[in-house]
Structure formats: C-alpha cells, structure tokens
C-alpha positions, 0 to 999 in steps of 0.5 A: 880908862886911865887917860887922865890918871898919873902915878906919882913916886916920890922918894926922900932918903931917910937921913933927910925926912922930916926937913920939908924936902918931901913937901917941896917935891910933891908941890913941884910935881903936882904943879908940873902935872896939873895946870889947876894945881896952885903951887905953894912955893916958898922955896928956891927951885932950880933945874937944868930943863925948862920946867918953870911952870906946869906942863899945860897940855895935860889935864890930870883928873886922878893922881894915884899914890901907892904907899907900901908900909910895914903892916906890923908898924902903923906909925909910918902909914899914919904919918904918910896918910897925914902928909898926903891929906895935906896935898888933897889926897884921899884914901881910896883903899887898902890892899893888905899883905901884898908884899914880902920883904925882909921876913915882913909882910 
C-alpha cells in the first residue's frame, strides 16, 4: 500500500526563514526522490556524498508532507500551504487537535 510513498520532513531554523533556503531544500529533496521531478536549480549545491542526481531506482507516486500548526494562528498554515502548492502538493486533509504543546492545541 505504501510501497511508492515517502514522507518528507524539512526543517529551517526560524532565523533563516523567508530567504529561499526552504525552497532550495525542497527542490533538491524532490529531485533526489523522484526521477520525474524537474529540478529548478538556480543555486549552488555541494555535498560530501555523491548526490548529484536523482536516485533513479525508486519510483515515487506519493510524497506525504505533514504540517503541524497552531490552530489559533492560521497565518503560518496559509503561508505553508502556498509554499507547498508551488511544488505541486495538494491538500488532502486536515486533522485537528492532534497535538498539545505549550498549552496550545
């Protein structure tokens, strides 16, 4: 059932948000996971391991990207939704009140 599904986690330190780092990371991660994804490039990428191209041996049909957010503050989820849509993601659902942190759900 999940043979062609991957879960993607990308984290950017709050001090570096809105500087294009998340877009670069997302672009490279999708390029590494999916041989059909067309990388946008436009940035220099260096790595110690040989990750110069797509993995190639794995076909990805679904990428799951879970986005936890503060239900009381919708601005972050709106921005994140627009960001993910730029990479072809579509919202599949919304599970509310799944977590509790810092006295918030």
